[in-house]
N, C-alpha and C positions, 0 to 999 in steps of 0.2 A: 735103809735097802742094805739087806744082808750082802756082806761082800764073798763073791764065790772066787775061785780061784781054777776052776776046773772048765774048759771052754767047749759044755758040752754043745796057585793060580799061573799060569803060564802068563810071562810079564812078555809083553808085544814090544815095548819102546826100549832099546838099550839104554837111554840118557835117564829114564824112570828107574830102570834097574839099577844104576848107579848110584843114584840118589837113597831109593831106598835102602839099599844093602851098605852105605858107607857111613861109618859112625865120626859125625863131626867133619863134613866134607872141607878140604882145604878152601874151594871157591864156593863161597854161598852166594847163590842167585836167588831172588824172588822171581816168581811168574811174573812173565810180562804182560802189561796190561790185565792184570787181575789185583782186586782188592781182596776179594774173598777164595781162598785155593784151601785145598786139603795137607792136611800136615801129612807126612809120610812116616810109616813106623820106621823109628831108630833103633836098629840090634845094639844090645850091649855087648861090644868087642873086649870092654874093658870096665870094672867096676868104675860107678860115679861115687862121689862121696856125698853123703846123704845127712843132713842136718834138719832137726825137727824141733820148733819152738816150744817150751815144756812151761805148763803153767804150775805154781806150787799151791794147789789148792788145800782147803782144811775146813774142818767143822770145829765152830766156835763151840762146846759144849754146855758152857756157861749161859749164852743167850742163845743155843740151838739156831745159830746163823750161819751159814754157806759162804764162806770167803774164797775170793780169786784175788793172790797178790794184793791183802790187804781191802782189798773193796768187796763190798757185799754183791753177791752174784744172785741172778735170777734161778728160782726155784724149778723152773721148768725147763727140760733138756731135750734136744732135737737127738732123741735116740734114748733107750736104757742103759745106763754105762754096767758094765758088765760087773764092776766092782763097787758099784752103790757109790754113796758120798762116802770120801774118805780123809782122813788128816794126814797128809804125806808127811807131816815133820813129825810125827810122831810112831806110825805105823811102819818099820822097815818093811815089813811083808808088800805093801803097796808099791815102795820104791823096787824092792826085788821083782814083783810081778812086770812093773813097767819095765825094766831093763831086760828082762827075760823076754818080752814080747818086742821090744825094740832091737835085740839080737835076732828075733824070727825073721824080722821085717827087715834087717839088712841097713839098720840105722848107725850110723858112723858115729854121731853125737847129738846129744838134747843142747839147748839153749837155756840155761837155768837163768833167771831174774835174782840179782844180787843187789842190795840197797841198803848196805850200811851193817850189814850181820857180822856178826865175829866171823874168823877163819873157822873156827869149831864148829859152826853152824852143824844142826844135827842132820839136815840133809846131805850135807856134804860129807860129814863122817859116814855115815852109812854108806853113801855113793863110793867112798875110797874103799871100804871094807868089802863091799859087792864086787867091784870089779876087781879087788883083789883074789876073790874068789873063783873070777870067770872074766879073764882080760878080752873075752868075746864079745863082751855086753856093751852098750853106747859108753862112752868117755861124755864128758860136762864141758861145756863151752859156759863162760860166763858174761851175762849180759848186765853190764854197770852200767847204773844209772845214777850220776853224781848229784841228782834233785835232792837227796835227803840230808845233804849239807846245805840248800839253802832254803831260806823259808818263802813263802809265795810272796810274789811280787818284786823277789831279789833277782837281780841280774846276774844270772849265773857266770856270765863271762868276765864280773869285774875281779880283778886280782887282788882281792881282798885278803891279804898275806896270812891271817889266821885260818881262814875258810880254805884257802888253796892250798897251805901248808898240812893241815887234815887231810883232805881231800888225795893228797899226795901219800899222805901217810898209811891211808885205808887202801888205797890201790898197791901200794908197796908191799902191804901185809899179805893181801890177798894173792898177789902176784909169789911170794915167797911162800906162803903156807899152804897155798892150794894150787895154783897154777902150773907149778915146776913138778908137781907128781903126775905119774904115770895117768891117772884117771882121767886128766885132763887133756881134750884133744889139740895136738900140734901140727904143724906142718912140717914137710919133710925134712926143711931146714932146722927144726927143732923149736922153731918159734910158736908158742901159745897163741891160741886164736882167742880173741875177746871180740864181744860184740858193745857197742857203744850205743846208747839211746837216750831220748830224750833233749835233743840239741835245736830242736828246731822252731824255736821261739825266734821270729824276726828280729827282735831287737837284740837279740844274742848271738846268731849267726856271723856278723862280719869279725868277730875276735872268736871263733871255734878254734882259727889253725893256732894261735899262740896259746890259746885253752890247752887244746890236746898236746903240743909240743912240749908244754912245762909238764902235763903228768907223764908222758912218755919219757920225758928225758932226764927222769931222776937217775942218780948212781946206781939204784937197785936194777930198774927196768933197762936202762941204757938203751931205748928204743929197739928191745928184744920183743917184740910183740906183733903178730898180726891183726890190724885191726877192721873190723867188718862195721860199717853204718847201717844202724838200724832204721829206714826210712819210713818212718810211720805213716800209714794211710796208703792210698792207692797206687795206679798207674801214675807215672809223672816221666819228665824227661830230664837229662845231665843238666839241661840249661838252667833250670828251676833252682839247682844246687850250685852255682857258678860257674859253671863248663863256659870256656870260651875257645871258638875253633882256632883261633893265633895261637893262642899260647897254653890252654888247658884249665885256665883261671880267669875270672873275671876279678880286677879292681874293684872301687866302688861300686856301689849298685847302679848297674845299667839297665833301669826298667824293673822289672818282674824279676831279680834274682836275688838268689844269696851268695853272697861274695866269698871265695874261697873256702865252701865248705867242702869242696871234693878233697882237696890238698892234702890234709893229715891222713886221709883214708888208705886202706889197701883193698878194699871192696867195698861192696853196695849191695843191699837187697832191698825188696819192698815186704809188708806185711800182709797186704790184703790184694788180693786180684778179683773179688765180687766187684759189681759195679751197677749203676741204677743209668745206663747209659744203652738206649737202644742199637745203636750203631757197635757198639762192642759187644753187646751179646748177640748180633745177628752177624758179627764175623769174628767172634770171640777167640778163636785160634789163629787166624792169620794177623788178626789186630795186636795179640801179645806177642805173637812172633816179630812183627815187625818192629814192635817196641822193644823186646829185649835185644834182638840184634843192632839195633840204633845205640843203646847203652853200651853192648859190647864192645862194638866198632870204635866209639869214642873212648874208652875207657884202656882199651889196649895201647895205644900210643904213649901213654902216660905210667904206663905199668902198672895199672891196676885191672881189676876185673868186675864185672857185674853177675851175682848169684842171682839166677833164675829163681823165682817162687811159686809151686804150686801148692793147691788146696787140693785136700781128698772130695771136699764139697761146700757147700755153702745153702743155709737153709734157715732162715732168721725170723720166719713167720710165728712159728709157737711162743716165742717172746714179746715179738713186734709184727701184730699182723695188721699194721697199719704200712709195713717196710716196702719201700720202691725200689728195694734191691731185687737183680735177678737171680733166680736161682743157679746155681752148680749143682745138678741133680747127682746121686748115688746111681750105683749100677747094683741092680736086684734082678734076678731070674731073666736075665737076659734083656733086660729094658732099664730105660731111667724112671728115677722113682724120689720122691721128697716126702720123708715124714710128716710132714704138716698138712700134707693134703690128705691124708687118711685118718685125721681127727675128725669125730665125728660134728659136724656143720660146716666143714672147711670146703674152700673152692678146689674143685678137680683141675689137674692142667694138664696139658697135651705136651707130651714130649716125645710124641711121634718123630720128630727129625731127628733125634739123637739114636742113631744106630750104633752105636759103639762106647764103650767107658767113657766116660768125659774125663775121669782121672787118666787114663791111658792116653788121650790126648792132651791133656794137660802136660804130660810126663814128654811125651815127644817134643812139644814145643819147647820145653826146658833141657832135652839133651841136646837139642839143634843150637842151644846156644849158651853153653856153659863157657866158663873161660880156662885158663891153664890149669887151674884147681880141679876142672871137673867136678863142682862144687854144687847141690841144689840145695834150696831150703824149702822144707813143708811147714806150712803153717796150718794149722797146729796140732800139737798132741791130744790136748785135753779141754779143748775148748767149746763144751758141747753145747753151750747156749744158743751158738749162731750154726752148727751142724760141720764146722771146720774140724772135727776131731776125728784123727787117727788112732786113737786109742780107741780098743774093741767096745762096741756097743750090742746087747742082743739080738737087735735087729740085722745086722752084718757080720756078727761072729768076727772070725779072724781073716777076712775076706779081704779086709783092706791091708794086712801086714803081709799077705799073700801079694797081695798086687804090688807092693811097694818093694819088694825083694825081686820080683818079677820083673818090672820097670827099669830098675835100677843097677843090678847086679849080675853078673854072668850066673848062666846059669849051668 
């Protein structure tokens, strides 16, 4: 595809008025005796911090294969990407357009996967230059995956000195040469933000705390890092990750928990709010509202926070016709809509129960449940294969960029 860069009531009850107009009310109450309830609008009285997961997609011109983070990706998309198929590593114009779109949407940072690339990686070099030209563009957050230092079947948590020293050297290097620069997102206290991923193997988890303590404790970093845990997969609970009501952490496994997983991190988020459970579909907004509040209430006493995740949509039937996942439809012409239902021979779907933009509903759930950082994660920028993309496609133009700014930034 050719790359294109031109994007051709009166309130009766006082109590309800208070809830609808209060941004993050001090007293959070669930409706009494209700499992399914309406999520009130949460007006933006102060900007939220918006992060978006970002995939490094590229086309291998020798074999003519489309790749996403080194993995062959499907050729069929839920939507028609405005920029077509691009090589983000080589074409700085693609990254420039992405950052300009991100600025338009009010995105504060993109989360960029990094697995052993040198600190002079082309994407990072271009990003640094583009941010220097316009510091209103989104910053970068590194998603650090230690798996590249360990072969298949290797226990990542083994303190093999050679591997651990190499990994610490890598982290020190990207910390010094990338994360301390202006184009990398930092907290108000100056701590650079990093996402840590792929630590969820059950055999590895009991040693995650000493593992991360070793990495963060180097003389170079000296614990000057705000570390978010990427909890791969869908909705879960803090108990699954080692939370214990008495002291915050479990010791040796007590049933199905992953001991001390929570301890070394500052914040947590999930990567997927799609689901194949009818209860969650039927009561999806209130169900997720319960889950996010539960996480947030249990993290706060530990000095940590939970980062609510939202998705612009979800529609994986184009690539997986037999999928059992429920849709998160898009909003088009004041109606809910999924692209896969418009394909020839596809099943029509009844979305008449959706009377409002689902993305707005998800945004309100997130805003009700942010932590002290007022941070929200959007998954994902350019996952076209499952319809979670925020990056513009021809079918929706820049509507979802506009929605994102409208829902999370002061107008």
